[in-house]
NUVEX-708335 format. One record per atom (N, C-alpha, C, O): atom name; z, x, y. Coordinates in steps of 0.2 Angstrom, whole numbers. Each point is the difference from the previous one (the first is absolute). Layout:
// NUVEX-708335
 name    zz    xx    yy
   CA     Z     X     Y
...
END
This chain:
// NUVEX-708335
 name    zz    xx    yy
    N   -95    -5   -59
   CA     4    -2     6
    C    -3    -5     4
    O     3    -4     3
    N   -10     4    -2
   CA    -3    -6     3
    C     1    -7    -2
    O     1    -4     4
    N    -1     4   -11
   CA     2    -6    -3
    C     7    -3     2
    O     1    -6     2
    N     4    10    -2
   CA     7    -2     2
    C     0    -1     7
    O     3    -5     2
    N    -7     9     2
   CA     0    -2     7
    C    -2    -7     2
    O     2    -4     4
    N    -8     2    -8
   CA    -3    -6     1
    C     5    -6    -2
    O     1    -5     3
    N     3     7    -9
   CA     5    -5    -2
    C     5    -1     4
    O     2    -6     2
    N     1    11     1
   CA     5     0     5
    C    -2    -4     6
    O     3    -5     3
    N    -9     6     0
   CA    -3    -3     6
    C    -1    -8    -2
    O     1    -4     5
    N    -3     3   -11
   CA    -1    -7    -2
    C     7    -4     0
    O     1    -5     3
    N     4     9    -5
   CA     7    -3    -1
    C     3    -2     7
    O     2    -5     2
    N    -3    10     2
   CA     2    -1     7
    C    -4    -5     4
    O     4    -4     3
    N   -10     2    -4
   CA    -3    -6     3
    C     2    -6    -4
    O     1    -5     4
    N     1     5   -10
   CA     3    -6    -3
    C     7    -1     3
    O     2    -6     1
    N     2    11     0
   CA     6    -1     3
    C    -1    -4     7
    O     4    -4     2
    N    -9     7     2
   CA    -1    -3     7
    C    -1    -7    -1
    O     2    -5     4
    N    -7     3    -9
   CA    -2    -7     0
    C     6    -4    -3
    O     1    -6     3
    N     3     8    -8
   CA     5    -4    -3
    C     6    -1     5
    O     3    -5     1
    N    -2    10     3
   CA     6     0     4
    C    -1    -2     8
    O     4    -1     4
    N   -11     1    -3
   CA    -2    -2     7
    C     3     5     5
    O     3    -1     5
    N    -4     8    -7
   CA     2     5     4
    C    -6     5     2
    O    -5    -1    -3
    N     6     5     7
   CA    -5     6     1
    C     4     6    -2
    O     6     1     3
    N    -9     3    -7
   CA     3     7    -2
    C    -3     5     5
    O    -6     1     1
    N    11     2     3
   CA    -2     4     6
    C    -1     7    -3
    O    -4     4     3
    N     8    -2    -9
   CA    -1     7    -2
    C     2     0    -7
    O     5    -3    -2
    N    -8     7    -2
   CA     1     1    -7
    C    -1     7    -3
    O    -5     3     2
    N    10    -1    -6
   CA     0     7    -2
    C     3     1    -6
    O     2    -4    -3
    N    -3    10     0
   CA     3     3    -6
    C     7     3     2
    O     0     3     5
    N     5    -5    -9
   CA     7     3     2
    C     3     4    -5
    O     5     3     2
    N    -7    -2    -8
   CA     4     3    -5
    C    -3     7    -2
    O    -3     4     5
    N     3    -2   -11
   CA    -1     7    -2
    C    -7     2     1
    O    -2     6     1
    N    -3   -11    -1
   CA    -7     1     2
    C    -1     3     7
    O    -4     4     1
    N     8    -7     4
   CA     0     2     7
    C     4     7     0
    O    -2     4     5
    N     7    -3    -9
   CA     3     6     1
    C    -4     6    -3
    O     2     6     2
    N    -7    -8    -6
   CA    -4     6    -3
    C     2     2    -6
    O    -2     6    -2
    N     6    -9    -2
   CA     2     2    -7
    C     0    -6    -5
    O     5    -1    -3
    N   -10    -3     3
   CA     0    -5    -5
    C    -1     2    -7
    O    -3     5    -1
    N     6    -8    -4
   CA    -1     1    -7
    C    -6    -4    -2
    O    -3    -4     4
    N     0     6   -10
   CA    -6    -4    -2
    C     1    -7    -1
    O    -4    -4     1
    N    11     1    -2
   CA     1    -7    -1
    C     4    -2     6
    O     3    -6     0
    N    -3     9     6
   CA     3    -2     6
    C    -3    -7     2
    O    -6    -1     0
    N    10    -4     2
   CA    -2    -6     3
    C    -2     1     7
    O     0     5     3
    N    -3   -11     0
   CA    -2     0     7
    C     5    -4     4
    O     1    -6    -2
    N     3     9     7
   CA     5    -3     4
    C    -3    -1     6
    O     0     4     5
    N    -3   -10    -4
   CA    -3    -3     6
    C     5    -3     5
    O     4    -5    -2
    N    -4     7     8
   CA     5    -3     5
    C    -4    -2     6
    O    -5     3     2
    N     7    -9     1
   CA    -4    -2     6
    C     4    -3     5
    O     6    -3    -1
    N    -8     2     7
   CA     3    -3     6
    C    -4    -6     1
    O    -6     0     1
    N     9    -6     0
   CA    -4    -6     2
    C     3    -4     5
    O     6     1     2
    N   -10    -6     1
   CA     2    -4     6
    C    -2    -7    -2
    O    -5    -2    -3
    N    10    -3     4
   CA    -1    -7    -1
    C    -2    -3     7
    O     0     3     5
    N    -2   -10    -5
   CA    -2    -3     6
    C     6    -1     4
    O     6    -1    -2
    N    -7     0     9
   CA     6     0     5
    C     5    -6    -2
    O     6     1     1
    N    -8    -6    -3
   CA     5    -6    -1
    C     4     2    -6
    O     6    -3     0
    N    -8     7    -5
   CA     5     2    -5
    C     6     3     3
    O     6     0    -3
    N    -7     4     8
   CA     6     4     3
    C     4    -5     4
    O     6     2     2
    N    -9    -8     0
   CA     4    -4     5
    C     4    -5    -4
    O    -1    -6    -1
    N     6     8    -2
   CA     4    -4    -5
    C     8     2     1
    O     1     6     1
    N     3   -11    -3
   CA     7     1     1
    C     3     3    -7
    O     5     2    -1
    N   -10    -2    -4
   CA     2     2    -7
    C    -2     7    -1
    O    -5     2     2
    N     9     1    -6
   CA    -2     7    -3
    C    -5    -1    -6
    O     1    -4    -4
    N    -6     8     4
   CA    -5    -1    -5
    C    -1     7    -3
    O     1     5     3
    N    -4    -5    -9
   CA    -1     5    -4
    C    -6     5     4
    O    -5    -3     2
    N     7     9    -1
   CA    -5     4     4
    C    -2     6    -5
    O    -2     5     3
    N     1    -6    -9
   CA    -3     5    -4
    C    -5    -4    -5
    O     2    -6    -2
    N    -8     9     0
   CA    -4    -3    -5
    C    -1     6    -6
    O    -1     5     2
    N     2    -8    -7
   CA     0     5    -6
    C    -5    -3    -5
    O     0    -6    -2
    N    -4    11    -1
   CA    -5    -2    -5
    C     0     5    -6
    O    -4     5     1
    N     9    -5    -6
   CA    -1     4    -5
    C    -6    -2    -5
    O     1    -4    -4
    N    -7     7     6
   CA    -6    -2    -4
    C     0     2    -7
    O    -1    -5    -4
    N     2    11     2
   CA     0     2    -7
    C     4     7     0
    O     3     2     5
    N    -3     1   -11
   CA     4     6    -1
    C    -2     6     4
    O     3     5     1
    N   -10    -5     2
   CA    -2     5     3
    C    -1    -2     8
    O    -2     5     4
    N     4   -11    -2
   CA    -1    -2     7
    C     5    -4     2
    O     1    -5    -2
    N     3     7     7
   CA     5    -3     3
    C    -1     0     8
    O    -1     5     4
    N     1   -12    -1
   CA    -2     0     7
    C     6    -4     3
    O     2    -5    -2
    N     0     7     8
   CA     5    -3     4
    C    -1     2     7
    O    -2     5     2
    N     5   -10     3
   CA    -1     1     7
    C     6    -3     4
    O     3    -4    -3
    N    -3     6     9
   CA     5    -2     4
    C    -3    -4     6
    O    -6     2     2
    N     9    -7     0
   CA    -2    -4     6
    C     0     5     6
    O     5     4     0
    N    -9    -5     5
   CA     0     4     6
    C     7     1     4
    O     2     5     2
    N     1   -11    -2
   CA     7     0     4
    C     5     4    -4
    O     4     3     3
    N    -4    -4    -9
   CA     5     4    -5
    C    -2     8     1
    O     4     4     1
    N   -11    -3    -1
   CA    -2     7     1
    C     2     3     6
    O     3     5     0
    N    -3    -9     6
   CA     2     3     6
    C     8     1     1
    O     2     4     3
    N     1    -8    -6
   CA     7     0    -1
    C     2     7    -4
    O     5     3     2
    N    -8    -2    -7
   CA     1     6    -4
    C    -2     6     4
    O     3     5    -1
    N    -9    -6     4
   CA    -3     6     4
    C     5     2     5
    O     1     6     1
    N     3   -10     3
   CA     4     2     5
    C     6     3    -3
    O     4     4     4
    N    -2    -5   -10
   CA     5     4    -4
    C    -3     7    -3
    O     4     3    -3
    N   -10    -2     4
   CA    -3     7    -3
    C     0     0    -7
    O     2     4    -3
    N    -5   -10     0
   CA     1    -1    -7
    C    -5     5    -4
    O    -6     0     2
    N     8     4    -5
   CA    -4     6    -3
    C    -6    -3    -5
    O    -6     2     2
    N     7    -7    -6
   CA    -6    -2    -4
    C    -5    -3     5
    O    -6     1    -1
    N     8    -5     5
   CA    -5    -2     5
    C    -4     5     4
    O    -6     0     1
    N    10     5     1
   CA    -4     6     4
    C    -5     4    -5
    O    -5     2     2
    N     7    -2    -9
   CA    -4     3    -4
    C    -7    -4    -1
    O    -5     2     0
    N     6    -9    -1
   CA    -6    -4    -1
    C    -5     1     6
    O    -6     1    -2
    N     9     0     8
   CA    -5     0     6
    C    -4     7     0
    O    -5     0     3
    N     7     5    -7
   CA    -3     6     0
    C    -3     1    -7
    O    -2     6    -2
    N     2   -11    -2
   CA    -2     1    -7
    C    -8     3     0
    O    -4    -2     4
    N     3     7    -8
   CA    -7     3    -1
    C    -4    -5    -4
    O    -6     1     0
    N     8    -6    -3
   CA    -4    -5    -3
    C     1    -7     3
    O     5    -3    -1
    N   -10     1     5
   CA     0    -6     3
    C    -5    -5    -2
    O    -6     2    -1
    N     8    -8     0
   CA    -5    -5    -3
    C    -3    -5     5
    O    -5    -3    -1
    N     9     3     7
   CA    -2    -5     5
    C     4     1     6
    O     6     1     0
    N   -10    -2     6
   CA     4     0     6
    C    -4    -4     5
    O    -6     2     2
    N     8    -8     0
   CA    -3    -4     5
    C     4    -1     6
    O     6     1     0
    N   -10    -2     5
   CA     3    -1     7
    C     4     7     2
    O    -1     5    -4
    N     4    -5     9
   CA     3     6     3
    C     7     1    -1
    O     3     5     2
    N     0   -10    -6
   CA     8     0     0
    C     2     7    -4
    O     5     3     3
    N    -7    -1    -8
   CA     2     6    -4
    C     0     6     4
    O     5     4     0
    N   -11    -3     4
   CA     0     5     4
    C     4     0     6
    O     3     5     2
    N    -1   -11     1
   CA     4     0     5
    C     8     2    -2
    O     4     2     4
    N    -3    -4   -10
   CA     7     2    -3
    C     0     7    -1
    O     5     3     2
    N   -10     1    -4
   CA    -1     6    -1
    C     1     4     7
    O     4     5     0
    N    -7    -8     5
   CA     0     3     7
    C     7     1     3
    O     2     4     3
    N     2    -9    -5
   CA     7     0     3
    C     6     3    -5
    O     5     0     1
    N    -8     2    -7
   CA     5     2    -5
    C     4     6     2
    O     6     0    -2
    N    -8     5     6
   CA     4     5     2
    C     6    -3     5
    O     5     4     0
    N    -6    -9     3
   CA     6    -3     4
    C     5    -3    -4
    O     6     0     2
    N    -7    -2    -9
   CA     5    -3    -4
    C     2     4    -6
    O     5    -1    -3
    N    -8     7     2
   CA     1     4    -5
    C     7     3     0
    O     2     2     6
    N     2    -3   -11
   CA     7     2     0
    C     1     6    -6
    O     0    -2    -5
    N     0     8     7
   CA     1     5    -5
    C     6    -1    -4
    O     0     2    -6
    N     5    -5     8
   CA     6    -1    -3
    C    -1    -5    -6
    O     1     2    -6
    N    -3    -8     8
   CA    -1    -5    -5
    C    -5     2    -6
    O     1    -2    -5
    N    -6     6     7
   CA    -5     1    -4
    C     3     6    -5
    O    -2     0    -6
    N     5     5     9
   CA     3     5    -4
    C     5    -3    -5
    O     0     2    -6
    N     4    -6     8
   CA     5    -4    -5
    C    -4    -3    -5
    O     2     0    -6
    N    -7    -3     7
   CA    -4    -4    -5
    C    -3     5    -5
    O     1    -1    -6
    N    -4     6     8
   CA    -3     5    -5
    C     6     4    -3
    O    -1     1    -6
    N     6     1     9
   CA     6     3    -4
    C     3    -4    -5
    O     1     2    -6
    N     0    -9     7
   CA     2    -4    -5
    C    -4    -1    -6
    O     2     0    -5
    N    -9     0     7
   CA    -4    -1    -6
    C     0     6    -4
    O     0     0    -6
    N     0     6     9
   CA     0     6    -3
    C     6     1    -5
    O     0     1    -6
    N     6    -2    10
   CA     6     0    -4
    C     1    -4    -6
    O     2     3    -5
    N    -4    -9     6
   CA     0    -5    -6
    C    -4     3    -6
    O     3     0    -6
    N    -9     1     7
   CA    -5     3    -5
    C     3     6    -3
    O     0     1    -6
    N     2     4    10
   CA     3     6    -2
    C     6    -1    -5
    O     0     4    -5
    N     4    -8     7
   CA     7    -1    -4
    C    -2    -4    -6
    O     3     2    -6
    N    -8    -6     5
   CA    -1    -4    -5
    C    -5     3    -5
    O     0    -2    -6
    N    -4     7     8
   CA    -6     2    -5
    C     0     8     0
    O    -4     2    -5
    N     7     2     9
   CA    -2     6     0
    C     7     5    -1
    O     0     6     2
    N     5    -9    -5
   CA     5     4    -2
    C     0     2    -7
    O    -3    -4    -4
    N     6    10     2
   CA     1     2    -7
    C    -6     5    -1
    O    -4     2     4
    N     4     0   -11
   CA    -5     5    -2
    C    -7    -3    -1
    O    -6     3     2
    N     6    -9    -4
   CA    -7    -4    -1
    C     0    -6     5
    O     5    -4     1
    N   -10     4     3
   CA    -1    -5     5
    C    -6    -4     0
    O    -5     2    -3
    N     5    -8     6
   CA    -6    -4     0
    C    -5     3     5
    O     1    -1     6
    N    -6     5    -8
   CA    -3     5     5
    C    -4    -3     5
    O    -1     2     5
    N    -2    -8    -7
   CA    -4    -3     6
    C     4    -3     5
    O    -3    -1     6
    N     9     1    -7
   CA     5    -2     6
    C     1     5     5
    O     2    -1     6
    N    -5     7    -7
   CA     1     6     5
    C    -4    -3     6
    O     2     2     6
    N    -8    -5    -7
   CA    -4    -2     6
    C     4    -5     4
    O    -1    -1     6
    N     5    -3    -9
   CA     4    -6     4
    C     6     3     3
    O     4    -4     3
    N    -2    10    -4
   CA     5     4     4
    C    -3     5     5
    O     2     0     6
    N    -7     3    -8
   CA    -3     5     4
    C    -4    -3     6
    O     1     2     6
    N    -4    -8    -7
   CA    -4    -3     6
    C     5    -2     5
    O    -1     2     6
    N     7    -6    -7
   CA     5    -2     5
    C     3     6     3
    O     2     0     6
    N     0     5   -10
   CA     3     6     3
    C    -5     4     5
    O     2     2     5
    N    -8    -1    -7
   CA    -5     3     4
    C    -1    -5     7
    O    -1     3     5
    N     1    -9    -6
   CA     0    -4     6
    C     6     1     4
    O    -1     0     6
    N     7     1    -8
   CA     5     1     4
    C    -1     7     4
    O     2     1     6
    N    -5     4   -10
   CA    -1     6     4
    C    -6    -1     5
    O     1     4     5
    N    -5    -8    -6
   CA    -6    -1     5
    C     4    -3     6
    O    -2     2     6
    N     6    -7    -7
   CA     3    -3     6
    C     4     5     4
    O     0     0     6
    N     4     4   -10
   CA     4     5     4
    C    -4     5     4
    O     2     2     5
    N    -8     0    -8
   CA    -4     5     3
    C    -4    -3     6
    O    -1     4     5
    N    -2   -10    -6
   CA    -5    -3     4
    C     2    -6     4
    O    -3    -2     5
    N     9     0    -7
   CA     3    -6     4
    C    -5    -6     0
    O    -1    -3     5
    N    -3     2   -11
   CA    -5    -5     0
    C     0    -3    -7
    O     3     3    -5
    N    -6    -9     4
   CA    -1    -3    -7
    C    -4     5    -4
    O    -5     2     2
    N     8    -1    -8
   CA    -4     5    -4
    C    -6    -3    -3
    O    -1    -6    -1
    N    -5    10    -1
   CA    -6    -3    -3
    C     2    -3    -7
    O     5     3    -3
    N    -9    -7     0
   CA     2    -3    -7
    C    -3     5    -5
    O     3     1    -5
    N    -8     3     7
   CA    -3     4    -6
    C     5     6    -2
    O     2     4     4
    N    -1    -4   -10
   CA     5     5    -3
    C    -3     7     1
    O     3     5     2
    N   -10    -4    -3
   CA    -3     7     1
    C     1     2     7
    O     1     6     0
    N    -2   -10     5
   CA     1     3     7
    C     7     2     1
    O     1     5     3
    N     4    -9    -5
   CA     7     2     0
    C     1     7    -3
    O     3     4     3
    N    -5    -3    -9
   CA     1     6    -3
    C    -4     6     3
    O     3     6     1
    N    -9    -8     1
   CA    -4     6     4
    C     3     2     7
    O     1     6     1
    N     2   -11     2
   CA     2     2     7
    C     8     3     0
    O     2     3     4
    N     2    -5    -9
   CA     7     1     0
    C     2     6    -4
    O     5     3     1
    N    -8    -2    -6
   CA     2     5    -5
    C    -4     6     0
    O    -6     0     2
    N     9     6    -2
   CA    -3     7     1
    C    -5     1    -6
    O     2    -1    -6
    N    -8     4     8
   CA    -5     2    -5
    C     3     5    -4
    O     3     5     2
    N    -5    -5    -9
   CA     2     5    -4
    C     7     0    -3
    O     2     4    -4
    N     2    -9     6
   CA     7    -1    -2
    C     0    -2    -7
    O    -5    -4    -3
    N    10     5    -1
   CA     1    -2    -7
    C     0    -8     1
    O    -2    -3    -5
    N     6     0    10
   CA     1    -7     0
    C    -8    -3     1
    O    -1    -5    -3
    N    -3     7     8
   CA    -6    -3     1
    C    -5     1    -6
    O    -4    -5    -2
    N     5    10    -2
   CA    -4     1    -6
    C     2    -5    -5
    O    -4    -3    -3
    N    11     2     2
   CA     2    -4    -5
    C    -2    -8     2
    O    -2    -3    -5
    N     2     2    11
   CA    -2    -7     2
    C    -7    -1    -1
    O    -2    -5    -3
    N    -2    10     5
   CA    -7     0    -1
    C    -2    -1    -7
    O    -5    -4    -2
    N     8     7    -3
   CA    -2     0    -7
    C     2    -7    -3
    O    -4    -3    -3
    N    10     0     6
   CA     2    -7    -2
    C    -5    -5     2
    O    -2    -5    -3
    N    -1     6     9
   CA    -4    -5     3
    C    -7     0    -3
    O    -3    -5    -1
    N     1    11    -1
   CA    -6     0    -4
    C     0    -4    -7
    O    -4    -4    -2
    N    10     5    -1
   CA     1    -4    -6
    C     1    -7     1
    O    -3    -4    -4
    N     6     2    10
   CA     1    -7     2
    C    -7    -4     1
    O    -2    -5    -3
    N    -2     9     7
   CA    -7    -3     2
    C    -5     0    -6
    O    -4    -4    -1
    N     5     9    -4
   CA    -4     0    -6
    C     2    -6    -5
    O    -3    -1    -5
    N     9    -2     7
   CA     2    -6    -5
    C     4     2    -6
    O     1    -3    -5
    N     2     9     5
   CA     5     3    -5
    C     6    -5     0
    O     2    -3     5
    N     0     2   -11
   CA     6    -4    -1
    C     6     4     2
    O     2     5    -4
    N     1    -6    10
   CA     6     4     2
    C     6    -4    -1
    O     3    -4     4
    N     0     5   -10
   CA     6    -3    -2
    C     6     5     1
    O     0     3     5
    N     4    -3   -10
   CA     6     4    -1
    C    -2     7    -2
    O    -3     1    -5
    N     5     4    10
   CA    -2     7    -1
    C     5     4     2
    O     5    -2     4
    N    -4     9    -5
   CA     5     4     3
    C    -1     0     8
    O    -5     0     2
    N    11     0     1
   CA     0     0     7
    C    -4     6     3
    O     0     6    -3
    N    -3    -7     9
   CA    -3     6     3
    C     4     3     6
    O     1    -3     5
    N     2     8    -7
   CA     6     3     4
    C    -2     1     8
    O     4    -2     4
    N   -10     5    -3
   CA    -1     1     7
    C     0    -7     4
    O     2     0     6
    N    -4    -5    -9
   CA    -1    -6     4
    C     7    -3     0
    O     2    -3     5
    N     2     3   -11
   CA     7    -2     1
    C     4     3     5
    O     4    -3     4
    N    -5    10    -4
   CA     4     4     5
    C    -1    -2     7
    O     4    -1     5
    N   -11     0    -3
   CA    -2    -2     6
    C     3    -8     2
    O     2    -1     5
    N    -3    -3   -10
   CA     3    -7     1
    C     8     0     1
    O     2    -4     4
    N     1     8    -8
   CA     7     0     1
    C     2     2     7
    O     4    -3     3
    N    -7     9     0
   CA     1     3     6
    C    -2    -6     5
    O     4    -1     5
    N    -9    -2    -5
   CA    -3    -4     5
    C     4    -7     1
    O     2    -2     5
    N     0     0   -11
   CA     3    -7     0
    C     7     2     3
    O     3    -4     4
    N     1     9    -5
   CA     6     2     3
    C    -1     1     7
    O     4    -2     4
    N    -9     6    -2
   CA    -2     1     7
    C    -1    -6     4
    O     3    -1     5
    N    -7    -4    -7
   CA    -1    -6     3
    C     6    -5     0
    O     1    -4     5
    N     3     5   -10
   CA     6    -4     0
    C     5     2     6
    O     3    -4     4
    N    -3    11    -2
   CA     4     2     5
    C    -3    -2     7
    O     4    -2     4
    N   -10     3    -3
   CA    -3    -1     6
    C    -1    -7     2
    O     1    -2     6
    N    -2    -3   -11
   CA    -1    -7     2
    C     7    -3     2
    O     0    -4     4
    N     5     7    -6
   CA     7    -3     2
    C     1     2     7
    O     5    -4     3
    N    -8     9     0
   CA     1     2     7
    C    -5    -3     5
    O     1     1     6
    N    -6    -4    -9
   CA    -6    -3     4
    C     2    -6     3
    O     4    -4    -3
    N    -6     2     9
   CA     1    -6     4
    C    -7    -3     1
    O    -5     3     2
    N     5   -10    -3
   CA    -6    -3     2
    C    -1    -1     8
    O     4    -1     3
    N   -10     2    -1
   CA    -1    -1     7
    C    -1    -7     2
    O    -3    -4    -4
    N     5     2    10
   CA     0    -7     1
    C    -7    -2     3
    O    -3     4     4
    N     0    -9    -6
   CA    -7    -2     2
    C     0    -7     2
    O     4    -4    -3
    N    -8     2     8
   CA     0    -7     1
    C    -8    -2     2
    O    -2     0     5
    N    -1    -1   -10
   CA    -8    -2     0
    C    -1    -7    -2
    O    -6    -2    -2
    N    11    -2     2
   CA    -1    -7    -2
    C    -5    -4     4
    O    -4    -3    -3
    N     4     5     9
   CA    -6    -4     4
    C    -7     2    -2
    O    -4    -4     0
    N     3    10    -2
   CA    -6     2    -3
    C    -2    -3    -6
    O    -6    -2    -1
    N    11     1    -3
   CA    -1    -4    -7
    C    -2    -7     1
    O    -4    -3    -3
    N     8     0     8
   CA    -1    -7     1
    C    -8    -1     3
    O    -3    -4    -2
    N     2     9     6
   CA    -7     0     3
    C    -5     1    -5
    O    -5    -4     0
    N     6     8    -4
   CA    -5     2    -6
    C    -1    -6    -4
    O    -5    -2    -2
    N    11    -2     0
   CA     0    -6    -4
    C    -4    -5     3
    O    -5    -3    -3
    N     6     2     9
   CA    -4    -6     4
    C    -7     2     1
    O    -4    -4    -1
    N     3    10     2
   CA    -8     2     1
    C    -3     0    -7
    O    -6    -2     0
    N     9     3    -5
   CA    -3    -1    -7
    C    -1    -7    -1
    O    -6    -2    -3
    N    10    -3     4
   CA    -1    -7     0
    C    -6    -2     4
    O    -5    -4    -2
    N     4     7     8
   CA    -6    -2     4
    C    -6     3    -3
    O    -6    -3     0
    N     6     9    -2
   CA    -6     4    -2
    C    -2    -4    -7
    O    -6    -1     0
    N    10    -1    -5
   CA    -2    -3    -6
    C    -2    -7     1
    O    -5    -2    -3
    N     9    -2     6
   CA     0    -7     0
    C    -3    -3     6
    O    -1    -6     1
    N     0    10     5
   CA    -1    -2     6
    C     5    -4     3
    O    -1    -5     4
    N     7     7    -5
   CA     6    -4     2
    C     2     2     8
    O     4    -2     3
END
């Protein structure tokens, strides 16, 4: 793990030098951060960066994403701070997940923490629940129907459904860690929790989880919860927020902090 950490940090420094940017924050965003990597899982590194002030003072639209597919095991990409803040004001779930990732590779300056500090003001339960429900619904439809199912896909339906449950119960962004969602939301001793626990042990051990007979307690839970969240999301309404001045202020303060602007 230390070797790959050093490789990731070196690649981030190379990106800073090649692109003439500062990387403000970098983290793991995929199955490793969720807590159920396979033995051959790649590293999905995501970052937020800022360019020099003059780059933003232009009449032209410019590319606001940096991507570096390094190899089969390492994929690195990031968003410009201005893009980040525009997505943040829309309560973008992937971004909100990045900011609370349990695996962080770099955090410079105060920008990421300032975004976290105001995240309760921009968090939209409706848009986040829609995001997770759509993710769950698509994977459930494509991989978990019939007597034989692609068993590793259970995690890619369970996690977003549990995220919906967390949002409904706590009215906040759910944690990334799958173990924590299961522990907090599912009753101890239930057949469902036992089935998920057994599957998780196999996943973490590196077992090949391909097509196998469906796991009925999990399918029944997912059937019920997908239908339930389809019903309630249809009746939810987004709350109106106006925090644009705070985001403008945060962007300008970041330029000053990083570049002395």
